[in-house]
C-alpha positions in Angstrom: -5.3 25.1 -23.9 -3.0 23.2 -21.4 -2.7 19.4 -23.0 -1.6 17.4 -19.6 -0.2 14.9 -22.3 2.0 17.2 -23.4 3.5 18.1 -20.1 7.7 16.9 -19.4 7.8 13.5 -18.1 10.0 15.4 -15.6 9.2 13.7 -12.1 6.2 15.6 -10.6 6.5 17.7 -7.8 8.0 16.7 -4.2 7.0 17.5 -0.4 10.6 19.4 -0.3 9.7 22.1 -2.6 7.1 23.1 -0.1 7.3 25.9 2.8 7.9 24.1 6.3 4.5 25.2 7.8 2.8 23.1 4.9 5.2 20.2 5.3 4.1 20.6 9.0 0.6 19.9 8.4 0.8 17.2 6.1 2.6 15.8 8.6 -0.1 16.3 11.4 -2.7 15.1 9.3 -0.9 12.0 8.5 -0.8 12.5 4.7 3.0 13.5 4.2 4.5 12.1 0.2 6.5 9.5 2.6 3.4 7.7 2.7 2.8 7.8 -1.1 6.0 6.1 -1.4 5.6 3.4 1.1 2.0 2.6 0.2 3.0 2.4 -4.0 6.1 0.1 -3.0 3.7 -2.3 -1.5 1.0 -2.5 -3.8 3.8 -3.3 -6.3 5.1 -6.1 -4.6 1.3 -7.4 -4.5 1.3 -7.0 -8.6 4.6 -8.4 -8.6 3.5 -11.4 -5.9 0.0 -12.0 -8.5 2.3 -12.6 -11.3 4.6 -14.7 -9.8 1.7 -17.0 -8.4 1.0 -17.0 -12.2 -2.3 -15.1 -12.1 -3.1 -12.6 -14.4 -4.4 -9.7 -12.8 -7.2 -8.8 -15.9 -8.6 -12.2 -15.1 -11.4 -12.3 -12.6 -9.8 -14.4 -9.3 -14.0 -16.1 -8.9 -16.7 -16.1 -11.4 -18.9 -12.9 -11.1 -22.1 -14.3 -9.3 -19.8 -16.3 -6.9 -18.3 -12.9 -5.6 -21.2 -11.2 -5.8 -23.0 -13.4 -3.2 -19.2 -13.3 -1.2 -19.3 -9.3 -1.4 -23.4 -9.6 -0.4 -22.4 -11.8 2.7 -19.8 -9.3 3.5 -21.8 -6.6 3.8 -24.2 -8.2 6.0 -21.6 -10.0 8.4 -20.2 -5.9 8.5 -23.7 -4.6 9.6 -23.8 -7.2 12.0 -20.9 -6.7 13.7 -22.1 -2.6 13.6 -18.8 -1.7 11.8 -18.2 1.5 10.2 -19.5 1.9 6.4 -15.6 2.3 4.9 -14.6 -1.1 6.5 -16.5 -2.7 3.3 -13.2 -1.5 1.0 -11.0 -3.4 3.6 -12.6 -6.3 3.5 -13.3 -6.5 -0.2 -9.4 -5.6 -0.3 -8.5 -9.1 1.7 -11.1 -10.9 0.1 -9.3 -10.2 -3.4 -6.1 -10.9 -2.2 -6.8 -14.1 -0.2 -8.9 -15.4 -3.5 -5.5 -14.6 -5.2 -3.3 -16.4 -3.2 -2.0 -19.5 -3.2 -3.6 -20.7 0.1 -6.9 -20.0 -1.6 -9.5 -22.7 0.0 -12.6 -22.4 -2.7 -14.6 -24.8 -0.5 -14.2 -22.5 2.8 -15.0 -19.0 1.3 -18.1 -18.4 2.9 -16.2 -19.1 6.2 -13.6 -17.1 4.8 -16.1 -13.8 4.7 -17.1 -14.4 8.6 -13.3 -14.6 9.3 -12.4 -11.4 7.2 -14.8 -9.5 9.0 -13.7 -10.8 12.4 -10.5 -9.7 11.8 -11.4 -6.3 11.2 -13.6 -6.2 14.1 -10.8 -6.6 16.3 -9.0 -3.8 14.7 -11.4 -1.4 15.3 -12.1 0.2 19.2 -14.8 -1.8 21.0 -16.9 1.3 21.2 -17.4 0.9 17.4 -17.6 -2.4 17.0 -19.9 -4.4 19.0 -19.4 -7.8 19.6 -22.1 -10.2 17.5 -23.5 -13.5 18.9 -22.0 -15.6 16.1 -21.5 -15.4 12.4 -22.2 -18.6 11.5 -25.9 -18.1 11.1 -25.5 -15.8 7.9 -22.1 -17.7 6.8 -24.0 -20.7 6.6 -26.7 -19.2 4.8 -23.6 -17.8 2.0 -22.7 -21.1 2.0 -25.9 -22.3 0.3 -26.4 -19.7 -1.8 -22.5 -20.0 -3.0 -23.8 -23.8 -3.6 -26.6 -22.4 -5.4 -24.4 -20.6 -8.0 -22.1 -23.1 -8.7 -19.6 -22.6 -6.1 -18.0 -26.0 -4.3 -18.6 -25.1 -0.7 -19.5 -26.4 2.4 -23.1 -26.6 3.7 -22.5 -25.2 6.8 -20.2 -22.9 8.5 -19.1 -23.5 12.6 -17.6 -21.1 14.7 -14.9 -23.1 14.8 -14.4 -23.0 10.9 -14.3 -19.7 11.1 -11.8 -19.6 13.7 -9.6 -21.9 11.5 -10.2 -19.8 8.2 -8.9 -16.8 10.3 -5.4 -18.5 10.9 -5.3 -19.8 7.3 -6.1 -15.8 5.6 -3.5 -14.8 8.0 -0.9 -17.3 7.3 -2.1 -17.1 3.4 -1.3 -13.1 3.8 1.7 -13.5 5.8 0.0 -11.2 8.7 0.4 -8.3 5.9 -3.1 -6.7 6.3 -2.2 -2.8 7.1 0.3 -2.1 4.2 -1.8 -2.8 1.4 -4.3 -0.2 1.5 -7.8 0.1 0.0 -9.3 2.5 -3.0 -10.6 4.3 0.1 -7.4 4.6 2.0 -5.8 6.2 -1.2 -8.8 8.7 -2.0 -8.4 10.0 1.5 -5.1 10.3 1.5 -4.8 12.1 -1.9 -8.1 14.1 -0.8 -6.5 15.3 2.4 -3.4 16.1 0.5 -5.2 18.2 -1.6 -6.9 20.0 1.1 -3.9 20.7 3.0 -2.2 21.8 -0.4 -4.7 24.4 -1.2 -5.1 25.6 2.3 -9.0 24.4 2.3 -9.9 26.8 -0.5 -12.4 23.6 -1.9 -13.4 22.6 1.0 -16.7 21.9 -0.4 -15.7 21.1 -3.9 -13.4 18.5 -2.2 -16.2 16.6 0.2 -18.1 16.3 -2.9 -15.4 14.8 -4.6 -14.7 12.6 -1.7 -18.1 11.6 -1.6 -19.1 10.7 -5.1 -15.4 9.3 -5.8 -15.6 6.6 -2.8 -19.5 5.7 -4.0 -18.0 5.1 -7.4 -15.2 2.9 -6.4 -17.9 0.8 -4.5 -19.9 0.5 -7.5 -16.8 -0.4 -9.8 -15.3 -3.3 -6.9 -19.1 -4.9 -7.4 -17.4 -5.7 -10.8 -13.9 -5.7 -10.8 -10.9 -7.5 -8.3 -9.2 -5.3 -6.3 -6.0 -5.7 -8.0 -7.5 -6.8 -11.4 -8.1 -4.1 -14.6 -5.9 -1.8 -12.3 -4.6 -1.5 -8.6 -6.7 0.3 -5.8 -3.9 3.5 -6.3 -4.8 3.6 -10.3 -8.2 3.6 -9.4 -8.5 6.2 -7.0 -6.7 8.5 -8.5 -8.3 8.1 -11.7 -11.4 8.8 -9.8 -10.0 12.0 -7.8 -8.9 13.7 -11.3 -12.3 12.5 -12.8 -14.6 14.1 -10.0 -12.2 17.1 -10.4 -13.3 17.7 -13.7 -16.8 17.2 -12.7 -16.5 19.8 -9.8 -15.3 22.1 -12.8 -11.5 22.6 -10.9 -9.8 21.1 -14.4 -10.4 20.9 -17.8 -10.9 18.0 -19.0 -8.8 18.3 -22.0 -5.9 18.9 -19.4 -5.6 15.2 -18.6 -6.3 14.0 -22.0 -3.4 11.0 -23.0 -1.8 11.9 -25.8 -2.6 8.8 -28.0 -6.0 9.7 -28.1 -8.2 12.2 -30.0 -10.0 15.2 -28.1 -13.2 14.0 -29.8 -12.7 10.4 -28.7 -11.4 11.5 -25.2 -14.9 13.3 -25.0 -17.2 11.1 -26.1 -15.5 9.0 -23.3 -16.2 11.1 -20.7 -19.6 12.0 -21.6 -20.7 7.8 -22.2 -19.1 7.2 -19.2 -20.8 9.7 -17.2 -24.2 9.6 -18.8 -23.8 13.4 -19.7 -24.8 15.5 -22.7 -21.6 17.7 -22.8 -18.1 18.3 -20.8 -17.8 20.7 -18.2 -17.0 24.1 -18.2 -13.9 24.6 -16.3 -13.4 29.1 -16.7 -10.1 29.6 -14.9 -7.3 31.0 -16.9 -4.1 29.0 -18.0 -1.8 30.3 -15.4 -4.5 29.3 -12.7 -5.1 25.8 -14.5 -1.2 25.1 -14.6 -1.2 26.1 -10.7 -4.1 23.7 -9.9 -2.5 20.8 -12.1 0.2 21.5 -10.1 -0.9 20.9 -7.1 -3.3 17.6 -8.5 0.5 16.2 -9.1 1.5 16.9 -5.9 -1.1 15.7 -4.0 -1.1 12.1 -5.8 2.4 12.3 -6.2 2.3 11.1 -10.2 3.1 12.7 -13.6 0.3 13.9 -15.2 0.9 11.7 -17.8 0.5 9.1 -15.5 -2.9 10.4 -13.8 -3.8 10.5 -17.5 -4.2 6.7 -17.9 -5.6 6.1 -14.8 -8.3 8.6 -15.4 -8.8 6.8 -18.9 -8.9 3.4 -17.3 -11.7 4.3 -14.6 -13.9 6.5 -17.7 -13.4 2.5 -19.8 -14.7 0.6 -16.6 -17.5 3.2 -15.2 -18.6 3.2 -19.5 -18.9 -0.3 -19.4 -21.5 0.1 -15.9 -23.4 2.7 -18.0 -23.9 0.4 -21.0 -24.7 -2.4 -18.2 -27.5 -0.6 -16.5 -27.5 2.3 -18.5 -29.6 5.7 -17.4 -28.3 8.9 -15.1 -28.3 6.9 -12.3 -25.6 4.9 -13.8 -22.9 7.2 -12.6 -22.0 7.1 -9.3 -21.7 10.4 -7.9 -23.7 12.4 -10.2 -25.1 15.6 -8.8 -24.6 19.0 -8.1 -21.5 20.0 -7.0 -21.1 22.3 -4.4 -20.1 26.0 -4.8 -19.6 25.1 -8.2 -21.9 27.9 -9.6 -19.6 30.9 -8.6 -16.1 32.4 -10.4 -13.6 30.5 -8.7 -10.7 33.2 -8.3 -8.7 32.1 -5.3 -5.2 30.7 -6.6 -2.8 29.2 -3.9 1.3 29.4 -4.8 3.2 26.7 -2.8 
């Protein structure tokens, strides 16, 4: 049995070890390993800034009811602006970053939601983002809803309020909007790298993994701040590993942390996914080792770090399952495309 937690603490493999044609394809798809390093440094800086601001990442920035109203407001405004669905993840990230900043103005939260969507709309191509007549009416309804849950919100929101909040938000975030990737951005990066590294052998499974991971990330972000219980990279890596297990591409045991007993690890998986059994990965050990090496390459992380990420994700998903119950609580559950066959083809990079 391959146990990831028992692996050495040597650095994970890097792109430097890859064949030239693989490196060229990673560059062409804009998912080279250097991007992982750049994004990770930016994310680490965010976490350090939160600590300097004396905000504890584990504590929610906004009360849950307040944040739920704000996220509903964001979703409505994104639809009004005709923005693509993935913009929701960027909007949530910006909202959480701003709310944790020293410049946060609780009374202007509804205007802030509109300001965020306005900023995102201008960053999209005009062909994609249809210009709405005004965000003010919907933001005013959100302000009233925020007051009903105890938020110190203004009664109305004007177009001038929204423009002012754009200025306030950009100043508070020091105009650093795009070097702090969302969970979805991390998931796209890791999945694209894995697709290149495996030369599209698992394309159908990977499409399912990507869609399921994104759906589960959305479920988690309804309950968690973007930089709360886990940072975006950690959530993305944990979800990627979770659905690799679901797709029978890696065994759950290979990603078990050293300090977690095997039975407890299996129980955590089953409880978090509302399943009665752990998926069976039929790869021989040599194929599993190669696959785990590719997972490390795709994520830029050691197996021990990925095991910790997976543990945190499953613990949070178990809380969701306990709250809502039933098979539907496990977002992304369903038939894995191509999972019935006996996978044989492996790639050595």
